[in-house]
MIMAR-490994 format. One record per residue (C-alpha): residue number from 0; x, y, z; chain; residue in three letters. Coordinates in Angstrom, 3 decimals, padded with zeros to 6 digits. Layout:
<rs>
<NUM,<X,Y,Z>,A,Ala>
...
</rs>
This chain:
<rs>
<0,<114.640,-225.468,-128.151>,A,Met>
<1,<114.233,-223.322,-125.031>,A,Ile>
<2,<110.678,-223.187,-123.714>,A,Asp>
<3,<110.507,-220.579,-120.966>,A,Phe>
<4,<106.965,-221.739,-120.182>,A,Gly>
<5,<108.407,-225.050,-118.996>,A,Glu>
<6,<111.009,-223.226,-116.911>,A,Met>
<7,<108.535,-221.373,-114.688>,A,Gln>
<8,<109.595,-223.101,-111.418>,A,Pro>
<9,<113.227,-222.126,-111.999>,A,Leu>
<10,<112.355,-218.617,-113.202>,A,Leu>
<11,<110.020,-218.241,-110.243>,A,Gly>
<12,<113.013,-218.692,-107.970>,A,Met>
<13,<114.951,-216.123,-110.005>,A,Ala>
<14,<112.051,-213.683,-109.628>,A,Ala>
<15,<112.662,-213.604,-105.877>,A,Thr>
<16,<116.340,-212.742,-106.304>,A,Ala>
<17,<115.787,-209.036,-105.691>,A,Gly>
<18,<113.390,-206.100,-105.907>,A,Pro>
<19,<111.947,-205.712,-109.386>,A,Gly>
<20,<113.253,-209.051,-110.670>,A,Ala>
<21,<109.738,-210.439,-111.158>,A,Glu>
<22,<108.673,-207.372,-113.150>,A,Leu>
<23,<111.739,-207.506,-115.383>,A,Ile>
<24,<111.336,-211.214,-116.143>,A,Leu>
<25,<107.671,-210.660,-117.006>,A,Ser>
<26,<108.393,-207.685,-119.270>,A,Lys>
<27,<111.075,-209.694,-121.066>,A,Leu>
<28,<108.538,-212.417,-121.839>,A,Gly>
<29,<110.265,-215.050,-119.737>,A,Leu>
<30,<107.453,-215.613,-117.229>,A,Thr>
<31,<103.666,-215.639,-117.328>,A,Gly>
<32,<101.069,-217.494,-119.410>,A,Pro>
<33,<102.508,-216.208,-122.707>,A,Asn>
<34,<106.180,-216.885,-121.995>,A,Ala>
<35,<108.316,-217.031,-125.106>,A,Met>
<36,<109.718,-220.173,-126.670>,A,Arg>
<37,<112.873,-220.221,-128.786>,A,Met>
<38,<113.524,-222.839,-131.455>,A,Glu>
<39,<116.411,-223.142,-133.895>,A,Cys>
<40,<117.687,-225.642,-136.438>,A,Ala>
<41,<120.495,-225.987,-138.979>,A,Ala>
<42,<120.821,-228.388,-141.864>,A,Trp>
<43,<123.024,-228.903,-144.866>,A,Arg>
<44,<121.801,-228.853,-148.420>,A,Gly>
<45,<124.415,-229.261,-151.146>,A,Gly>
<46,<127.153,-226.712,-150.560>,A,Gly>
<47,<124.947,-224.495,-148.398>,A,Thr>
<48,<124.234,-224.486,-144.685>,A,Met>
<49,<120.611,-223.509,-143.950>,A,Arg>
<50,<119.534,-221.898,-140.690>,A,Leu>
<51,<116.082,-221.415,-139.207>,A,Gly>
<52,<114.622,-220.236,-135.925>,A,Gly>
<53,<111.453,-218.986,-134.269>,A,Arg>
<54,<110.713,-216.952,-131.138>,A,Ile>
<55,<107.095,-217.628,-130.225>,A,Ser>
<56,<104.936,-214.894,-128.617>,A,Asn>
<57,<107.510,-212.254,-129.550>,A,Tyr>
<58,<104.904,-209.740,-130.749>,A,Val>
<59,<102.918,-210.133,-127.518>,A,Thr>
<60,<105.850,-208.762,-125.523>,A,His>
<61,<107.733,-206.558,-127.990>,A,Phe>
<62,<105.150,-205.686,-130.632>,A,Gly>
<63,<105.060,-202.012,-129.641>,A,Asp>
<64,<108.716,-201.718,-130.689>,A,Met>
<65,<108.144,-203.054,-134.207>,A,Leu>
<66,<107.912,-200.619,-137.100>,A,Val>
<67,<105.564,-201.118,-140.006>,A,Glu>
<68,<107.372,-201.729,-143.284>,A,Gly>
<69,<110.608,-203.060,-141.815>,A,Gly>
<70,<113.976,-202.630,-143.522>,A,Val>
<71,<113.795,-200.962,-146.924>,A,Gly>
<72,<115.493,-198.639,-149.373>,A,Glu>
<73,<116.144,-195.939,-146.771>,A,Gln>
<74,<118.204,-198.275,-144.582>,A,Gln>
<75,<120.077,-200.048,-147.397>,A,Leu>
<76,<121.052,-197.039,-149.508>,A,Arg>
<77,<123.468,-195.760,-146.828>,A,Val>
<78,<125.536,-198.970,-147.065>,A,Val>
<79,<128.238,-199.043,-149.807>,A,Pro>
<80,<128.188,-201.684,-152.518>,A,Ser>
<81,<131.598,-202.966,-151.342>,A,Asp>
<82,<130.431,-203.660,-147.773>,A,Ala>
<83,<132.015,-206.841,-146.428>,A,Val>
<84,<129.701,-207.005,-143.408>,A,Ala>
<85,<126.485,-205.212,-142.553>,A,Met>
<86,<123.460,-205.287,-140.293>,A,Gln>
<87,<120.322,-203.199,-140.816>,A,Ala>
<88,<117.651,-203.014,-138.098>,A,Asn>
<89,<114.221,-201.428,-138.000>,A,Arg>
<90,<112.582,-200.925,-134.603>,A,Phe>
<91,<111.451,-198.122,-132.302>,A,Asp>
<92,<114.762,-197.145,-130.717>,A,Ile>
<93,<113.258,-194.471,-128.495>,A,Gly>
<94,<110.579,-196.909,-127.368>,A,Gly>
<95,<113.225,-199.460,-126.437>,A,Met>
<96,<115.075,-196.838,-124.382>,A,Cys>
<97,<111.806,-195.822,-122.695>,A,Asp>
<98,<111.184,-199.464,-121.782>,A,Thr>
<99,<114.637,-199.703,-120.220>,A,Met>
<100,<113.947,-196.540,-118.207>,A,Leu>
<101,<110.639,-198.052,-117.076>,A,Thr>
<102,<112.494,-201.146,-115.865>,A,Phe>
<103,<114.944,-198.918,-113.998>,A,Ala>
<104,<112.118,-196.867,-112.488>,A,Asp>
<105,<110.321,-199.933,-111.174>,A,Gly>
<106,<113.489,-201.433,-109.745>,A,Asn>
<107,<114.726,-198.233,-108.071>,A,Met>
<108,<111.255,-197.345,-106.752>,A,Ala>
<109,<111.026,-200.711,-105.009>,A,Leu>
<110,<114.429,-200.168,-103.430>,A,Lys>
<111,<113.246,-196.727,-102.299>,A,Met>
<112,<110.130,-198.319,-100.793>,A,Gly>
<113,<107.608,-196.701,-103.111>,A,Gly>
<114,<105.690,-197.004,-106.357>,A,Asp>
<115,<107.159,-195.272,-109.416>,A,Ala>
<116,<103.699,-194.387,-110.760>,A,Glu>
<117,<102.688,-192.686,-107.504>,A,Gln>
<118,<105.913,-190.741,-107.001>,A,Met>
<119,<105.809,-187.023,-107.970>,A,Pro>
<120,<108.888,-187.627,-110.123>,A,Met>
<121,<110.170,-191.002,-111.279>,A,Ser>
<122,<113.770,-192.038,-110.459>,A,Pro>
<123,<114.764,-191.802,-114.137>,A,Ser>
<124,<113.369,-188.263,-114.363>,A,Glu>
<125,<115.405,-187.271,-111.324>,A,Met>
<126,<118.540,-188.770,-112.878>,A,Met>
<127,<117.893,-186.944,-116.151>,A,Cys>
<128,<117.501,-183.646,-114.294>,A,Met>
<129,<120.790,-184.254,-112.501>,A,Gln>
<130,<122.404,-185.035,-115.850>,A,Ala>
<131,<121.006,-181.766,-117.220>,A,Lys>
<132,<122.823,-179.850,-114.488>,A,Met>
<133,<126.071,-181.731,-115.090>,A,Met>
<134,<126.346,-182.081,-118.871>,A,Ile>
<135,<123.869,-179.479,-120.073>,A,Gly>
<136,<121.254,-181.771,-121.638>,A,Ile>
<137,<118.386,-183.946,-120.485>,A,Asn>
<138,<119.171,-187.406,-121.940>,A,Pro>
<139,<115.460,-188.262,-122.219>,A,Lys>
<140,<113.953,-185.089,-123.687>,A,Thr>
<141,<117.003,-183.886,-125.618>,A,Glu>
<142,<118.331,-187.147,-127.055>,A,Phe>
<143,<116.173,-190.264,-126.596>,A,Ile>
<144,<113.042,-188.436,-127.774>,A,Asp>
<145,<114.925,-187.402,-130.953>,A,Tyr>
<146,<115.780,-190.968,-131.998>,A,Leu>
<147,<114.141,-192.659,-134.976>,A,Gly>
<148,<113.574,-196.270,-135.931>,A,Asp>
<149,<116.668,-197.356,-137.877>,A,Ser>
<150,<120.042,-198.701,-136.809>,A,Leu>
<151,<122.702,-199.746,-139.327>,A,Val>
<152,<126.238,-201.109,-138.897>,A,Phe>
<153,<128.711,-201.947,-141.651>,A,Tyr>
<154,<132.348,-202.448,-142.617>,A,Arg>
<155,<133.431,-201.803,-146.188>,A,Ser>
<156,<136.454,-201.500,-148.444>,A,Arg>
<157,<135.651,-197.877,-149.270>,A,Ser>
<158,<135.509,-196.757,-145.637>,A,Thr>
<159,<138.870,-198.227,-144.704>,A,Gly>
<160,<139.681,-201.620,-146.204>,A,Gly>
<161,<136.994,-203.726,-144.550>,A,Gly>
<162,<138.614,-204.064,-141.117>,A,Gly>
<163,<137.470,-202.774,-137.758>,A,Val>
<164,<138.707,-199.272,-138.518>,A,Met>
<165,<136.356,-199.149,-141.499>,A,Ser>
<166,<133.355,-199.658,-139.213>,A,Gly>
<167,<130.432,-197.245,-139.459>,A,Val>
<168,<127.338,-196.918,-137.282>,A,Met>
<169,<124.276,-195.001,-138.436>,A,Leu>
<170,<121.466,-194.170,-136.019>,A,Leu>
<171,<118.184,-192.966,-137.494>,A,Gly>
<172,<116.806,-189.689,-136.120>,A,Leu>
<173,<113.328,-188.196,-135.866>,A,Ser>
<174,<114.714,-184.743,-135.028>,A,Asn>
<175,<118.095,-184.230,-136.703>,A,Ala>
<176,<118.310,-180.515,-135.808>,A,Asp>
<177,<117.617,-181.334,-132.165>,A,Gly>
<178,<120.407,-183.928,-132.050>,A,Val>
<179,<122.834,-181.490,-133.714>,A,Ala>
<180,<122.060,-178.924,-131.013>,A,Thr>
<181,<122.431,-181.570,-128.311>,A,Thr>
<182,<125.852,-182.638,-129.619>,A,Leu>
<183,<127.063,-179.030,-129.667>,A,Gly>
<184,<125.942,-178.487,-126.073>,A,Thr>
<185,<127.508,-181.773,-124.981>,A,Leu>
<186,<130.813,-180.952,-126.640>,A,Ala>
<187,<131.232,-177.613,-124.887>,A,Ser>
<188,<130.071,-178.863,-121.491>,A,Arg>
<189,<132.153,-182.068,-121.580>,A,Ile>
<190,<135.241,-180.101,-122.583>,A,Asn>
<191,<134.757,-177.839,-119.577>,A,Ala>
<192,<134.729,-180.923,-117.332>,A,Ile>
<193,<137.142,-183.319,-119.032>,A,Val>
<194,<139.970,-181.049,-120.197>,A,Val>
<195,<141.003,-179.831,-116.713>,A,Pro>
<196,<140.654,-183.296,-115.173>,A,Asp>
<197,<142.658,-184.961,-117.971>,A,Ser>
<198,<145.262,-182.173,-118.105>,A,Gln>
<199,<144.316,-181.660,-121.747>,A,Gly>
<200,<144.983,-185.244,-122.796>,A,Tyr>
<201,<141.308,-185.753,-123.730>,A,Ala>
<202,<139.355,-183.112,-125.631>,A,Gln>
<203,<136.287,-182.724,-127.823>,A,Ile>
<204,<137.299,-181.062,-131.078>,A,Thr>
<205,<135.529,-180.127,-134.287>,A,Thr>
<206,<136.560,-180.325,-137.917>,A,Trp>
<207,<134.705,-179.779,-141.152>,A,Ser>
<208,<134.628,-181.292,-144.618>,A,His>
<209,<132.535,-180.427,-147.693>,A,Pro>
<210,<130.983,-183.930,-147.734>,A,Asp>
<211,<130.252,-184.026,-144.014>,A,Cys>
<212,<129.730,-180.573,-142.606>,A,Gly>
<213,<130.941,-179.930,-139.073>,A,Glu>
<214,<132.112,-183.082,-137.300>,A,Val>
<215,<132.567,-183.528,-133.553>,A,Ile>
<216,<135.507,-185.744,-132.573>,A,Ala>
<217,<137.098,-187.096,-129.409>,A,Leu>
<218,<140.849,-186.460,-129.527>,A,Ala>
<219,<143.724,-187.391,-127.204>,A,Phe>
<220,<146.450,-184.724,-127.636>,A,Pro>
<221,<149.886,-185.977,-126.664>,A,Gly>
<222,<148.817,-189.627,-126.415>,A,Leu>
<223,<149.298,-192.324,-129.097>,A,Pro>
<224,<145.639,-193.460,-128.959>,A,Val>
<225,<144.733,-195.139,-132.298>,A,Pro>
<226,<141.153,-193.864,-132.584>,A,Val>
<227,<139.487,-190.521,-133.258>,A,Glu>
<228,<135.820,-191.178,-132.511>,A,Leu>
<229,<133.869,-188.912,-134.866>,A,Ser>
<230,<130.173,-187.970,-134.884>,A,Leu>
<231,<128.109,-185.978,-137.352>,A,Val>
<232,<124.448,-185.449,-138.166>,A,Val>
<233,<123.927,-186.175,-141.863>,A,Lys>
<234,<120.410,-185.885,-143.265>,A,Glu>
<235,<118.273,-187.867,-140.783>,A,Asn>
<236,<121.142,-189.973,-139.461>,A,Trp>
<237,<123.686,-189.730,-136.685>,A,Leu>
<238,<126.895,-191.146,-138.189>,A,Val>
<239,<129.699,-192.498,-135.982>,A,Ala>
<240,<133.136,-193.761,-137.038>,A,Thr>
<241,<136.475,-194.525,-135.396>,A,Leu>
<242,<138.473,-192.140,-137.594>,A,Asn>
<243,<137.971,-189.106,-139.879>,A,Pro>
<244,<138.800,-191.039,-143.058>,A,Gln>
<245,<135.936,-193.483,-142.538>,A,Ala>
<246,<133.629,-190.563,-141.717>,A,Met>
<247,<134.310,-188.804,-145.020>,A,Val>
<248,<133.774,-192.020,-146.988>,A,Ala>
<249,<130.557,-192.785,-145.080>,A,Ala>
<250,<129.167,-189.306,-145.763>,A,Cys>
<251,<129.986,-189.619,-149.471>,A,Arg>
<252,<127.828,-192.745,-149.604>,A,Gln>
<253,<124.740,-190.571,-149.028>,A,Phe>
<254,<125.141,-189.124,-152.527>,A,Ser>
<255,<126.482,-192.309,-154.175>,A,Ala>
<256,<124.606,-193.833,-157.093>,A,Ser>
<257,<125.134,-197.395,-155.837>,A,Thr>
<258,<124.556,-199.216,-152.560>,A,Ser>
<259,<124.805,-202.707,-151.088>,A,Val>
<260,<121.745,-203.599,-153.154>,A,Gln>
<261,<124.026,-203.415,-156.215>,A,Asp>
<262,<126.427,-205.966,-154.741>,A,Asn>
<263,<125.857,-209.110,-156.863>,A,Pro>
<264,<126.303,-211.434,-153.903>,A,Arg>
<265,<123.878,-209.428,-151.758>,A,Phe>
<266,<121.368,-209.332,-154.593>,A,Ala>
<267,<121.664,-213.090,-155.077>,A,Ser>
<268,<121.575,-214.107,-151.411>,A,Ala>
<269,<119.136,-211.491,-150.063>,A,Val>
<270,<117.433,-209.762,-152.971>,A,Gly>
<271,<113.873,-208.686,-152.266>,A,Ser>
<272,<113.676,-211.000,-149.242>,A,Glu>
<273,<115.332,-208.305,-147.156>,A,Gly>
<274,<112.545,-205.806,-147.804>,A,Thr>
<275,<110.175,-205.714,-144.856>,A,Gly>
<276,<112.439,-207.690,-142.521>,A,Ala>
<277,<113.013,-206.556,-138.961>,A,Val>
<278,<116.731,-207.252,-139.325>,A,Gln>
<279,<119.036,-207.989,-142.267>,A,Val>
<280,<122.525,-209.456,-141.713>,A,Asn>
<281,<125.002,-209.902,-144.559>,A,Phe>
<282,<128.591,-211.194,-144.345>,A,Leu>
<283,<130.421,-211.242,-147.674>,A,Asp>
<284,<132.745,-214.193,-147.062>,A,Leu>
<285,<134.064,-214.351,-150.658>,A,Pro>
<286,<135.278,-210.754,-150.356>,A,Ala>
<287,<137.175,-211.485,-147.124>,A,Gln>
<288,<138.897,-214.794,-147.873>,A,Leu>
<289,<142.021,-213.105,-149.214>,A,Asp>
<290,<142.553,-211.298,-145.901>,A,Gln>
<291,<142.202,-214.432,-143.811>,A,Gly>
<292,<143.871,-217.008,-146.050>,A,Tyr>
<293,<147.413,-216.321,-144.807>,A,Gly>
<294,<146.427,-216.785,-141.172>,A,Ile>
<295,<144.380,-219.892,-141.997>,A,Ala>
<296,<147.306,-221.456,-143.897>,A,Val>
<297,<149.563,-220.875,-140.902>,A,Gly>
<298,<147.049,-222.503,-138.575>,A,Arg>
<299,<146.654,-225.539,-140.803>,A,Met>
<300,<150.425,-225.926,-141.196>,A,Ser>
<301,<150.719,-225.850,-137.416>,A,Ala>
<302,<148.127,-228.644,-137.171>,A,Val>
<303,<149.915,-230.634,-139.853>,A,Ser>
<304,<153.284,-230.324,-138.118>,A,Asn>
<305,<151.908,-231.058,-134.662>,A,Tyr>
<306,<150.175,-234.265,-135.745>,A,Thr>
<307,<153.085,-235.533,-137.862>,A,Arg>
<308,<154.975,-238.385,-136.108>,A,Pro>
<309,<158.709,-237.890,-135.593>,A,Arg>
<310,<159.525,-241.504,-136.367>,A,Arg>
<311,<158.250,-241.043,-139.934>,A,Asp>
<312,<157.684,-237.415,-140.981>,A,Ala>
<313,<156.311,-238.534,-144.335>,A,Ser>
<314,<153.229,-239.861,-142.542>,A,Val>
<315,<150.790,-237.230,-141.379>,A,Gly>
<316,<147.781,-235.126,-142.150>,A,Val>
<317,<147.679,-234.203,-145.843>,A,Pro>
<318,<147.090,-230.654,-147.044>,A,Met>
<319,<144.078,-229.549,-145.003>,A,Ile>
<320,<143.412,-226.194,-146.617>,A,Leu>
<321,<143.111,-226.233,-150.418>,A,Pro>
<322,<144.873,-223.671,-152.616>,A,Pro>
<323,<143.262,-220.235,-152.500>,A,Tyr>
<324,<141.703,-220.441,-155.974>,A,Ala>
<325,<140.047,-223.761,-155.097>,A,Asp>
<326,<138.828,-222.461,-151.748>,A,Leu>
<327,<137.349,-219.257,-153.183>,A,Ala>
<328,<135.627,-220.992,-156.089>,A,Asp>
<329,<131.865,-220.983,-155.484>,A,Gly>
<330,<132.079,-219.599,-151.948>,A,Thr>
<331,<128.751,-218.267,-150.691>,A,Glu>
<332,<128.107,-215.310,-148.358>,A,Pro>
<333,<126.361,-215.592,-144.991>,A,Cys>
<334,<122.864,-214.153,-144.649>,A,Val>
<335,<120.458,-214.016,-141.708>,A,Leu>
<336,<117.017,-212.381,-141.885>,A,Leu>
<337,<114.484,-211.797,-139.110>,A,Ala>
<338,<110.841,-211.049,-139.887>,A,Arg>
<339,<107.490,-211.147,-138.120>,A,Val>
<340,<105.089,-214.008,-138.832>,A,Ser>
<341,<101.859,-213.721,-136.881>,A,Gly>
<342,<102.813,-213.433,-133.218>,A,Asp>
<343,<106.294,-214.869,-133.762>,A,Asp>
<344,<109.698,-213.614,-134.879>,A,Leu>
<345,<111.121,-215.966,-137.504>,A,Val>
<346,<114.806,-216.233,-138.485>,A,Tyr>
<347,<115.999,-217.669,-141.796>,A,Thr>
<348,<119.509,-217.740,-143.135>,A,Gly>
<349,<122.157,-219.483,-145.165>,A,Ser>
<350,<125.928,-219.762,-145.241>,A,Cys>
<351,<128.680,-221.650,-147.010>,A,Asp>
<352,<128.860,-225.165,-145.584>,A,Ser>
<353,<132.641,-225.569,-145.958>,A,Ser>
<354,<134.449,-225.595,-142.620>,A,Val>
<355,<137.605,-224.374,-144.370>,A,Asn>
<356,<135.741,-221.378,-145.774>,A,Val>
<357,<134.243,-220.529,-142.384>,A,Leu>
<358,<137.618,-220.843,-140.641>,A,Leu>
<359,<139.266,-218.632,-143.247>,A,Thr>
<360,<136.465,-216.094,-142.888>,A,Gly>
<361,<136.953,-216.135,-139.114>,A,Ala>
<362,<140.677,-215.561,-139.640>,A,Ala>
<363,<139.844,-212.600,-141.871>,A,Ala>
<364,<137.759,-211.038,-139.130>,A,Asn>
<365,<140.591,-211.706,-136.670>,A,Leu>
<366,<143.078,-209.962,-138.954>,A,Ser>
<367,<140.629,-207.062,-139.210>,A,Ala>
<368,<141.308,-206.373,-135.531>,A,Met>
<369,<145.049,-205.909,-136.060>,A,Ile>
<370,<144.882,-202.257,-137.244>,A,Pro>
<371,<143.157,-201.393,-133.971>,A,Leu>
<372,<144.929,-203.736,-131.560>,A,Val>
<373,<148.490,-203.109,-132.790>,A,Ala>
<374,<148.420,-199.295,-132.438>,A,Pro>
<375,<146.564,-199.639,-129.149>,A,Leu>
<376,<149.212,-202.008,-127.838>,A,Ala>
<377,<151.903,-199.603,-129.047>,A,Ala>
<378,<150.080,-196.724,-127.412>,A,Gly>
<379,<150.149,-198.579,-124.106>,A,Ile>
<380,<153.647,-200.039,-124.275>,A,Thr>
<381,<155.624,-197.106,-125.750>,A,Val>
<382,<154.934,-194.749,-122.804>,A,Pro>
<383,<155.608,-197.645,-120.402>,A,Ala>
<384,<158.937,-198.364,-122.097>,A,Ile>
<385,<159.880,-194.691,-121.984>,A,Ala>
<386,<159.034,-194.552,-118.279>,A,Gln>
<387,<161.037,-197.727,-117.680>,A,Ala>
<388,<164.031,-196.185,-119.451>,A,Arg>
<389,<163.803,-193.046,-117.316>,A,Arg>
<390,<163.556,-195.125,-114.144>,A,Ser>
<391,<166.516,-197.256,-115.214>,A,Ala>
<392,<168.579,-194.136,-116.004>,A,Arg>
<393,<167.765,-192.600,-112.611>,A,Glu>
<394,<168.649,-195.860,-110.859>,A,Thr>
<395,<171.954,-196.056,-112.738>,A,Leu>
<396,<172.776,-192.446,-111.853>,A,Asp>
<397,<172.097,-193.116,-108.170>,A,Arg>
<398,<174.250,-196.240,-108.365>,A,His>
<399,<177.123,-194.298,-109.959>,A,Asp>
<400,<176.902,-191.588,-107.295>,A,Arg>
<401,<176.938,-194.231,-104.566>,A,His>
<402,<180.059,-195.901,-106.062>,A,Ile>
<403,<181.742,-192.505,-106.334>,A,Glu>
<404,<181.052,-191.797,-102.678>,A,Glu>
<405,<182.516,-195.176,-101.699>,A,Ile>
<406,<185.666,-194.691,-103.780>,A,Leu>
<407,<186.203,-191.075,-102.702>,A,Asn>
<408,<184.877,-190.857,-099.133>,A,Pro>
<409,<186.959,-187.768,-098.168>,A,Asn>
<410,<186.421,-185.716,-101.308>,A,Glu>
<411,<183.426,-183.891,-099.866>,A,Glu>
<412,<185.289,-183.214,-096.578>,A,Asp>
<413,<188.281,-181.724,-098.474>,A,His>
<414,<185.966,-179.479,-100.450>,A,Ser>
<415,<184.342,-178.210,-097.234>,A,Met>
<416,<187.760,-177.525,-095.652>,A,Glu>
<417,<188.896,-175.585,-098.724>,A,Glu>
<418,<185.749,-173.422,-098.617>,A,Arg>
<419,<186.316,-172.805,-094.892>,A,Ala>
<420,<189.946,-171.677,-095.504>,A,Asp>
<421,<188.756,-169.254,-098.162>,A,Asp>
</rs>
């Protein structure tokens, strides 16, 4: 348990750390008479690990960011039924951004020796006007004010195998047409700035597909960069992916007849409990064990070998990780829900209690990084190797010329004399 009310002396010292620190700590609910308190617990019941937590006085400080109704059909239908990991959130995104700007205004105004509310133009408004001149849009009035109240992340088999490259982010919009216009303006203005500075190695491009419409993408011509960040406005969502393939699959989900709600494990673990929650987290461990089992087996074999005594190799740790079929049998997914109860935010969740299952699931998520890390490493090392080869070749050529000059010191003089005679 962390009771910020009991930490007031320490937090009081932190409040004097700099201008605006006291205001920020108060707005975050860490100081004052209604300071938040965080409690959490975990216990084991049968083959399931249960989780629970509570943030007291949450609504007092962040209630204006909560959205009535919570997560529902609209947020879950955009997630495929074969999602291996997902998170759906429902809160006032624009309001959260406005709160952050208010924090910044208060902090910068104090540093400027004034009061943000009494200034003719707040510091954030001045920054947004400067941004308008540079990139063509006002971040506050032409983007933040267009945001909605939904934020969804997921990885799925259908969008790219379930690894990092299959990741999709969906940001709910209150003004989809406005965001589409903003993205078009940004693309043209950023290209005018970035392309000359990067010598054409970074560019904003567009491509189209019947399932997506016109997509804006960040490309790196001539460089082996393993991502093509893509953005598109689809219905009332801003969709972002790391590659075009995931984008097409994500857009097709909008017209799909099934969603994550049709996933048997999601239906069993979450079901109707997810409706109305502030946040829904789902990790389909059973669907990922096959990707992590090979890595987990290698780790356990390393442990077995390391702990085996050399004087008698037959004595040692027995088989730590069971065969795959035994491990996967009865494995449960991980679920974490957050919902409002009175003035508090309450977390409830469950997960498989087997350490072997959790380690294998962690290995699966580690292996999911390989498609991104390996090409990225290649993209960094291949140009470096090529440059090293060129440098080595130039060094060798200089060395050969130097040896030639040592072995034939008069050759150049003879050539000059011959040209003089002519």
